[in-house]
C-alpha positions as CSV (number, residue, x, y, z in Angstrom):
1,M,0.0,0.0,0.0
2,T,1.3,3.4,-0.9
3,S,1.9,5.7,2.1
4,P,-0.3,8.8,2.0
5,T,1.3,12.1,1.0
6,T,0.9,15.2,3.0
7,A,-1.7,16.4,0.5
8,T,-3.9,13.3,0.9
9,A,-3.3,13.0,4.6
10,T,-5.0,16.3,5.3
11,A,-7.9,15.9,2.8
12,T,-11.4,15.2,3.9
13,V,-13.8,13.2,1.7
14,L,-17.6,13.2,2.1
15,V,-19.0,9.9,1.0
16,V,-22.8,10.0,0.3
17,D,-24.6,6.7,-0.3
18,D,-27.8,5.1,1.1
19,E,-26.1,1.7,1.2
20,P,-24.3,1.1,4.5
21,A,-22.0,-1.5,2.9
22,I,-20.8,1.0,0.4
23,L,-20.2,3.7,3.1
24,R,-18.2,1.2,5.2
25,A,-16.1,-0.1,2.3
26,V,-15.3,3.2,0.7
27,G,-14.8,4.9,4.1
28,A,-12.4,2.2,5.2
29,A,-10.4,2.3,2.0
30,L,-10.1,6.1,2.2
31,R,-9.1,6.1,5.9
32,A,-6.5,3.4,5.3
33,R,-4.8,5.9,2.9
34,G,-4.8,8.8,5.4
35,Y,-8.0,10.6,4.3
36,G,-10.5,12.1,6.8
37,V,-13.9,10.6,6.0
38,V,-17.4,12.0,6.7
39,T,-20.5,10.1,5.6
40,A,-24.1,10.8,4.8
41,E,-27.0,8.6,3.7
42,R,-29.3,11.4,2.3
43,G,-29.0,14.2,-0.1
44,E,-30.2,17.0,2.2
45,R,-27.8,15.9,4.9
46,A,-25.0,15.9,2.3
47,I,-25.8,19.5,1.2
48,D,-25.7,20.6,4.8
49,L,-22.3,18.9,5.4
50,I,-20.8,20.4,2.3
51,A,-22.0,23.9,3.4
52,L,-20.9,23.5,7.1
53,D,-17.8,21.3,6.9
54,C,-16.3,22.2,3.5
55,P,-14.9,18.8,2.6
56,D,-12.1,18.6,0.0
57,L,-14.0,16.1,-2.2
58,V,-17.4,14.5,-2.4
59,V,-18.1,10.9,-3.5
60,L,-21.8,11.0,-4.4
61,D,-24.4,8.3,-5.1
62,L,-27.1,9.4,-7.5
63,G,-29.9,7.1,-6.2
64,L,-30.5,8.7,-2.8
65,P,-33.9,8.3,-1.0
66,D,-34.7,11.9,-0.6
67,V,-33.0,14.1,-3.2
68,D,-31.7,12.9,-6.5
69,G,-27.9,13.1,-6.7
70,V,-28.1,15.2,-9.8
71,Q,-30.1,17.8,-7.9
72,V,-27.5,17.7,-5.2
73,C,-24.8,18.5,-7.8
74,R,-27.0,21.4,-9.1
75,R,-27.6,22.9,-5.7
76,V,-24.0,22.6,-4.5
77,R,-22.6,24.2,-7.6
78,E,-24.4,27.4,-6.7
79,W,-21.8,28.2,-4.1
80,T,-18.8,25.8,-4.3
81,N,-16.3,24.2,-6.7
82,V,-15.7,21.2,-4.4
83,P,-14.8,18.2,-6.7
84,I,-17.7,15.7,-7.0
85,I,-17.2,12.1,-8.1
86,V,-20.5,10.5,-8.9
87,L,-20.8,6.8,-7.9
88,S,-23.9,5.2,-9.5
89,A,-25.3,1.9,-10.6
90,D,-26.8,3.7,-13.6
91,G,-24.2,3.6,-16.4
92,A,-26.4,5.1,-19.2
93,D,-24.6,7.7,-21.2
94,D,-27.5,10.2,-20.9
95,R,-27.4,9.9,-17.1
96,K,-23.7,10.4,-17.0
97,V,-24.0,13.5,-19.3
98,L,-26.7,15.0,-17.1
99,A,-24.7,14.6,-13.9
100,L,-21.6,16.0,-15.5
101,D,-23.5,18.9,-17.0
102,E,-24.9,19.7,-13.6
103,G,-21.5,20.0,-12.0
104,A,-20.1,16.5,-11.3
105,D,-16.3,16.2,-12.1
106,D,-16.2,12.5,-12.7
107,Y,-18.4,9.4,-12.9
108,V,-17.7,5.9,-11.6
109,T,-20.2,3.1,-12.3
110,K,-21.1,0.4,-9.8
111,P,-19.9,-2.2,-9.4
112,F,-16.6,-0.5,-9.2
113,S,-13.0,-1.3,-8.6
114,M,-11.7,0.3,-5.4
115,P,-8.2,1.0,-6.8
116,E,-9.9,2.8,-9.7
117,L,-12.0,4.9,-7.4
118,L,-9.0,5.8,-5.3
119,A,-7.1,6.8,-8.4
120,R,-10.0,9.1,-9.4
121,V,-10.0,10.5,-5.9
122,R,-6.3,11.3,-6.1
123,A,-6.6,12.9,-9.5
124,A,-9.6,15.0,-8.4
125,L,-7.8,16.2,-5.3
126,R,-4.6,17.1,-7.3
127,H,-6.5,19.3,-9.7
128,R,-9.1,20.8,-7.4
129,R,-9.6,24.5,-7.9
130,P,-10.0,26.9,-5.0
131,S,-13.3,28.7,-5.1
132,D,-11.6,32.1,-5.5
133,T,-9.3,31.0,-8.3
134,P,-10.3,32.8,-11.6
135,L,-10.9,30.8,-14.7
136,D,-8.8,33.1,-17.0
137,E,-5.3,32.3,-15.8
138,A,-2.6,33.7,-18.0
139,V,-0.8,30.3,-18.2
140,L,-2.2,26.8,-17.8
141,V,0.0,23.8,-17.2
142,V,-1.1,20.2,-17.3
143,G,1.9,17.8,-17.3
144,D,4.2,18.8,-20.2
145,V,1.5,20.9,-21.9
146,R,1.8,24.7,-21.3
147,I,-0.8,27.0,-22.6
148,D,-0.2,30.8,-22.6
149,I,-3.7,32.2,-22.8
150,S,-2.8,35.9,-23.5
151,R,-0.3,34.9,-26.3
152,H,-2.4,32.0,-27.6
153,A,0.7,29.9,-27.5
154,V,1.0,26.2,-26.7
155,T,4.1,24.1,-26.0
156,V,4.5,20.4,-25.4
157,A,7.6,19.4,-23.6
158,G,9.1,22.7,-24.7
159,R,8.1,22.2,-28.4
160,H,5.9,24.9,-29.9
161,V,2.7,23.7,-31.3
162,E,0.7,25.6,-33.9
163,L,-3.1,25.4,-33.2
164,T,-6.1,26.9,-35.0
165,P,-8.3,29.2,-32.8
166,K,-10.9,26.5,-32.3
167,E,-8.2,23.9,-31.4
168,F,-6.7,26.4,-29.0
169,G,-10.1,27.1,-27.4
170,F,-10.9,23.3,-27.1
171,L,-7.5,22.6,-25.5
172,A,-7.6,25.6,-23.2
173,L,-11.0,24.7,-21.9
174,L,-9.9,21.2,-21.0
175,A,-6.8,22.5,-19.4
176,R,-8.8,24.8,-17.1
177,W,-10.4,21.6,-15.6
178,P,-7.6,19.0,-15.7
179,G,-8.8,15.5,-15.1
180,R,-12.4,16.5,-15.2
181,V,-14.8,15.1,-17.8
182,L,-16.3,17.9,-19.9
183,T,-19.4,16.9,-21.9
184,H,-19.8,17.3,-25.6
185,R,-22.5,19.9,-25.0
186,A,-20.4,21.9,-22.5
187,I,-17.4,22.0,-24.9
188,L,-19.4,22.9,-28.0
189,Q,-21.3,25.7,-26.2
190,E,-18.2,27.2,-24.6
191,V,-15.9,27.0,-27.7
192,W,-18.3,27.1,-30.7
193,G,-21.2,29.1,-29.1
194,P,-24.5,28.7,-27.3
195,E,-26.3,27.7,-30.5
196,Y,-24.2,24.5,-30.7
197,G,-24.8,21.4,-28.6
198,G,-25.3,18.3,-30.7
199,E,-22.5,18.6,-33.3
200,T,-20.3,16.0,-31.7
201,Q,-18.7,15.2,-35.1
202,Y,-16.9,18.6,-34.7
203,L,-15.3,17.4,-31.5
204,R,-14.2,14.0,-32.9
205,V,-12.4,15.8,-35.7
206,Y,-10.8,18.4,-33.5
207,A,-9.8,15.9,-30.8
208,S,-8.1,13.8,-33.5
209,Q,-6.3,16.9,-34.8
210,L,-5.2,18.0,-31.4
211,R,-3.9,14.5,-30.5
212,K,-1.7,14.5,-33.6
213,K,-0.3,18.0,-32.9
214,L,0.4,17.2,-29.3
215,G,2.1,13.9,-30.2
216,D,-0.3,11.8,-28.3
217,E,0.2,8.0,-28.3
218,A,-2.8,5.7,-28.1
219,A,-1.6,4.0,-24.9
220,N,-0.8,7.3,-23.1
221,A,-3.0,10.0,-24.6
222,R,-3.3,13.4,-23.0
223,I,-6.8,14.0,-24.4
224,V,-8.9,11.1,-23.2
225,T,-12.3,10.2,-24.8
226,E,-15.1,9.2,-22.5
227,P,-17.3,7.4,-25.0
228,G,-20.8,8.9,-25.4
229,V,-20.0,11.5,-22.8
230,G,-17.1,13.9,-23.6
231,Y,-13.4,14.5,-23.1
232,R,-10.8,15.1,-20.4
233,L,-7.2,16.3,-20.4
234,V,-4.9,14.3,-18.2
235,D,-1.3,14.7,-16.9
236,T,0.6,11.9,-18.7
237,L,3.7,12.6,-16.6
238,E,1.9,11.5,-13.4
239,P,-0.1,8.4,-14.3
240,D,-2.5,7.0,-11.7
241,T,-1.6,3.4,-10.7
242,P,-3.7,1.4,-8.3
243,D,-2.5,1.2,-4.7
């Protein structure tokens, strides 16, 4: 087992699920790796705990007995950027897209691998954004990718990469939320405009072009496709391996 780092040892995770067995298993795995753990079995209680205790990350089941988990995401996003990893038995693409569009950062389907969940937790905590951090930073860095927003310049491992305006906008948007899944709709509306939303073929073409220009390899791609859902930008210099 990997020893917890200082960053993980001080992080508190709120686990929200109405199944006691899930609360026990996930809570035990997190505590064993040095995290503080708070639990809740209902959505309203989770919202209260997020407001009062300010956890560093939330692992959230969607099928709660009082408030749907998507509604929890929507309400929480009104005041906080706390990372939210959805944990759900519903693996339908439209359900994933809805949760992500309403503010979830990641989505893990039950039954799940505990090492995979822990890897997602580590990634979300590494890339969490303080609530007062602006989204228009002058320079964004994800692994060996460096994006200078003001100059519209991109380098990969020090190598300059020429991008079209739309390619730059696509990559910069992903880089603002490293590790987070951004849905097709969210990317299209942010980069192409509010009148777009269903033209996913645009994204397939641009994602392919970006991967070629960044020098992505299939086995270690920086731009990761979440089939039927969207894309995420990951740090290939710091791969997540199971504990």
